Backbone as CSV, one residue per row, in Angstrom:
resi,resn,N_x,N_y,N_z,CA_x,CA_y,CA_z,C_x,C_y,C_z
1,MET,6.284,16.227,-5.154,7.714,16.263,-5.006,8.340,15.987,-6.367
2,ASP,9.342,16.764,-6.699,10.066,16.571,-7.945,11.299,15.722,-7.662
3,LEU,11.214,14.432,-7.953,12.314,13.521,-7.642,13.532,13.728,-8.528
4,SER,13.374,14.439,-9.628,14.528,14.653,-10.509,15.562,15.574,-9.868
5,LYS,15.152,16.362,-8.879,16.066,17.278,-8.206,16.696,16.670,-6.957
6,VAL,16.277,15.455,-6.595,16.763,14.806,-5.376,17.961,13.919,-5.724
7,LYS,18.977,13.960,-4.882,20.159,13.128,-5.104,19.828,11.666,-4.853
8,ASP,20.605,10.778,-5.461,20.338,9.342,-5.387,20.402,8.799,-3.967
9,ASP,21.324,9.275,-3.152,21.410,8.775,-1.780,20.194,9.201,-0.961
10,ARG,19.664,10.375,-1.242,18.442,10.833,-0.556,17.229,10.031,-1.039
11,LYS,17.209,9.660,-2.317,16.123,8.827,-2.833,16.112,7.474,-2.123
12,LEU,17.297,6.925,-1.899,17.388,5.658,-1.179,16.841,5.799,0.242
13,GLU,17.184,6.888,0.926,16.660,7.129,2.274,15.139,7.247,2.263
14,LEU,14.606,7.991,1.304,13.153,8.152,1.204,12.461,6.821,0.923
15,SER,13.004,6.069,-0.001,12.417,4.784,-0.346,12.428,3.848,0.862
16,ARG,13.541,3.835,1.579,13.638,3.008,2.781,12.633,3.473,3.834
17,TRP,12.469,4.784,4.005,11.544,5.330,5.003,10.100,4.940,4.664
18,TYR,9.723,5.067,3.390,8.366,4.687,2.982,8.134,3.187,3.163
19,PHE,9.133,2.388,2.851,8.984,0.941,3.027,8.786,0.596,4.498
20,ARG,9.599,1.153,5.355,9.461,0.874,6.797,8.149,1.428,7.337
21,GLY,7.731,2.580,6.863,6.455,3.158,7.302,5.271,2.288,6.930
22,GLY,5.363,1.571,5.834,4.279,0.676,5.420,4.039,-0.450,6.407
23,TRP,5.075,-0.828,7.161,4.911,-1.890,8.162,4.073,-1.434,9.348
24,ALA,3.841,-0.139,9.482,3.009,0.394,10.569,1.541,0.416,10.131
25,PHE,1.128,-0.590,9.372,-0.237,-0.708,8.856,-0.629,0.512,8.023
26,LEU,0.319,1.003,7.228,0.085,2.112,6.316,0.436,1.673,4.894
27,PRO,-0.354,0.773,4.321,-0.016,0.240,2.993,-0.025,1.305,1.905
28,PHE,-0.671,2.435,2.172,-0.650,3.517,1.199,0.786,3.995,0.957
29,LEU,1.617,3.976,1.997,3.021,4.355,1.833,3.737,3.401,0.882
30,TRP,3.400,2.122,0.951,3.999,1.164,0.020,3.591,1.478,-1.417
31,ALA,2.330,1.823,-1.611,1.860,2.160,-2.958,2.561,3.415,-3.470
32,VAL,2.705,4.423,-2.614,3.401,5.652,-2.994,4.859,5.342,-3.330
33,ASN,5.506,4.539,-2.505,6.896,4.160,-2.740,7.041,3.477,-4.093
34,PHE,6.149,2.571,-4.400,6.199,1.856,-5.671,6.060,2.816,-6.848
35,VAL,5.083,3.708,-6.785,4.815,4.617,-7.899,5.941,5.641,-8.059
36,TRP,6.365,6.246,-6.964,7.367,7.308,-7.044,8.727,6.815,-7.517
37,PHE,9.147,5.665,-7.056,10.508,5.228,-7.314,10.619,4.141,-8.380
38,TYR,9.540,3.810,-9.055,9.572,2.775,-10.083,10.566,3.132,-11.199
39,LYS,10.509,4.351,-11.692,11.395,4.759,-12.786,12.860,4.701,-12.363
40,ASP,13.148,5.151,-11.137,14.533,5.109,-10.666,15.017,3.672,-10.504
41,ALA,14.131,2.796,-10.112,14.524,1.412,-9.858,14.694,0.600,-11.132
42,PHE,13.905,0.886,-12.156,13.895,0.018,-13.333,14.189,0.712,-14.659
43,LYS,13.974,1.996,-14.784,14.076,2.671,-16.085,15.369,3.460,-16.279
44,ARG,15.986,3.901,-15.212,17.199,4.721,-15.315,18.431,3.878,-15.589
45,PRO,19.444,4.494,-16.141,20.733,3.800,-16.270,21.255,3.438,-14.874
46,PRO,22.037,2.391,-14.776,22.506,1.927,-13.457,23.260,2.999,-12.661
47,PHE,22.998,3.022,-11.359,23.722,3.875,-10.428,23.890,3.101,-9.128
48,GLU,24.675,3.613,-8.244,25.114,2.854,-7.067,23.958,2.377,-6.178
49,GLU,23.008,3.226,-5.905,21.925,2.900,-4.974,20.761,2.175,-5.636
50,GLN,20.825,1.933,-6.921,19.679,1.402,-7.659,19.241,0.022,-7.173
51,SER,20.177,-0.842,-6.861,19.785,-2.192,-6.441,19.013,-2.168,-5.127
52,GLN,19.392,-1.290,-4.216,18.667,-1.193,-2.945,17.300,-0.559,-3.150
53,ILE,17.229,0.481,-3.964,15.931,1.104,-4.257,15.019,0.097,-4.935
54,ARG,15.574,-0.682,-5.868,14.786,-1.698,-6.565,14.190,-2.702,-5.581
55,LYS,14.982,-3.106,-4.600,14.498,-4.053,-3.590,13.310,-3.468,-2.821
56,TYR,13.430,-2.215,-2.383,12.337,-1.579,-1.641,11.105,-1.376,-2.514
57,VAL,11.306,-1.054,-3.786,10.183,-0.856,-4.702,9.437,-2.171,-4.932
58,ILE,10.172,-3.248,-5.133,9.537,-4.553,-5.356,8.759,-4.990,-4.118
59,TYR,9.394,-4.922,-2.955,8.719,-5.324,-1.717,7.524,-4.429,-1.406
60,SER,7.649,-3.145,-1.693,6.528,-2.231,-1.466,5.360,-2.558,-2.396
61,GLY,5.664,-2.865,-3.653,4.602,-3.233,-4.586,3.894,-4.509,-4.173
62,ILE,4.665,-5.496,-3.729,4.066,-6.751,-3.261,3.214,-6.506,-2.027
63,GLY,3.728,-5.728,-1.081,2.973,-5.425,0.137,1.685,-4.683,-0.152
64,ALA,1.746,-3.687,-1.035,0.545,-2.931,-1.384,-0.476,-3.825,-2.093
65,LEU,0.001,-4.724,-2.939,-0.900,-5.645,-3.635,-1.584,-6.597,-2.653
66,ILE,-0.824,-7.145,-1.725,-1.400,-8.055,-0.727,-2.440,-7.329,0.125
67,TRP,-2.112,-6.117,0.582,-3.071,-5.342,1.367,-4.325,-5.033,0.553
68,SER,-4.166,-4.678,-0.705,-5.330,-4.372,-1.543,-6.229,-5.587,-1.693
69,ILE,-5.630,-6.734,-1.946,-6.414,-7.972,-2.072,-7.133,-8.285,-0.768
70,ALA,-6.435,-8.136,0.363,-7.051,-8.410,1.665,-8.214,-7.461,1.943
71,LEU,-8.046,-6.178,1.664,-9.116,-5.213,1.926,-10.319,-5.434,1.017
72,ILE,-10.070,-5.736,-0.244,-11.180,-5.996,-1.166,-11.918,-7.270,-0.762
73,THR,-11.172,-8.287,-0.376,-11.793,-9.540,0.068,-12.648,-9.308,1.302
74,TRP,-12.105,-8.570,2.285,-12.869,-8.279,3.504,-14.125,-7.484,3.159
75,ASN,-14.025,-6.514,2.282,-15.176,-5.704,1.916,-16.268,-6.559,1.275
76,ILE,-15.886,-7.446,0.384,-16.872,-8.317,-0.268,-17.529,-9.244,0.749
77,ILE,-16.737,-9.875,1.592,-17.283,-10.791,2.613,-18.213,-10.042,3.554
78,PHE,-17.775,-8.873,4.023,-18.591,-8.120,4.970,-19.914,-7.700,4.352
79,GLN,-19.891,-7.193,3.139,-21.133,-6.761,2.509,-22.063,-7.935,2.226
80,LYS,-21.499,-9.072,1.927,-22.326,-10.229,1.600,-22.968,-10.862,2.843
81,TYR,-22.230,-10.904,3.960,-22.695,-11.642,5.133,-23.045,-10.777,6.339
82,ARG,-23.052,-9.453,6.200,-23.314,-8.572,7.336,-24.643,-8.884,8.010
83,VAL,-25.679,-9.075,7.253,-27.000,-9.326,7.817,-27.027,-10.673,8.534
84,GLU,-26.367,-11.679,7.982,-26.356,-13.014,8.596,-25.587,-13.030,9.912
85,TRP,-24.679,-12.086,10.109,-23.894,-12.049,11.342,-24.670,-11.456,12.506
86,GLY,-25.851,-10.933,12.250,-26.718,-10.434,13.312,-26.114,-9.247,14.053
87,ASP,-26.056,-9.376,15.394,-25.575,-8.271,16.226,-24.127,-7.898,15.912
88,LEU,-23.293,-8.881,15.655,-21.898,-8.586,15.330,-21.814,-7.747,14.059
89,GLY,-22.592,-8.104,13.054,-22.618,-7.326,11.822,-23.079,-5.903,12.059
90,ASP,-24.075,-5.730,12.952,-24.554,-4.390,13.281,-23.507,-3.597,14.060
91,GLU,-22.795,-4.270,14.948,-21.767,-3.572,15.729,-20.587,-3.148,14.849
92,LEU,-20.301,-3.903,13.817,-19.203,-3.556,12.911,-19.605,-2.501,11.881
93,THR,-20.897,-2.225,11.770,-21.392,-1.284,10.777,-21.471,0.112,11.361
94,PHE,-20.916,1.078,10.656,-20.951,2.473,11.105,-22.324,3.057,10.851
95,LEU,-22.840,2.891,9.661,-24.185,3.356,9.301,-25.004,2.143,8.879
96,ILE,-26.055,1.869,9.629,-26.896,0.721,9.308,-27.903,1.156,8.243
97,PRO,-27.919,0.478,7.100,-28.860,0.870,6.047,-30.293,0.556,6.442
98,SER,-31.202,1.400,6.003,-32.615,1.161,6.301,-33.204,0.233,5.256
99,GLY,-34.314,-0.367,5.592,-34.976,-1.290,4.666,-34.774,-2.719,5.098
100,SER,-35.329,-3.632,4.333,-35.205,-5.060,4.676,-34.083,-5.681,3.870
101,PRO,-33.412,-6.693,4.462,-32.292,-7.327,3.763,-32.724,-8.171,2.589
C-alpha cells in the first residue's frame, strides 16, 4: 500500500483498525501498524490527526513487543522442558523428534 496517496483522516481510520484488530490475538497487526505509520506519527510535520495516530503507533509497538517477548519466552521454555513434561509435552508437540533426549 502506498500511504503517501492516502488522506490523513483515512490513515487515522486504518491505524485505529489495525490497533483494534491486534486485540483479537493478532499481534502481527500491531507490528504492521507500527511500521506503516511510524513516519506519519513521528517524522512528518504536524497535522490534525497526528496525535491520535501517534497514540495508536506507540501502543501498537508496545503490544507487539510484549507479544514477541512472550512468544520467544514460551518457545525457549517449551524447547527446554518438553521432554521433562512427559505426556503433556508430547501432546503439545505437533511433530515428535526421533532419537533420545
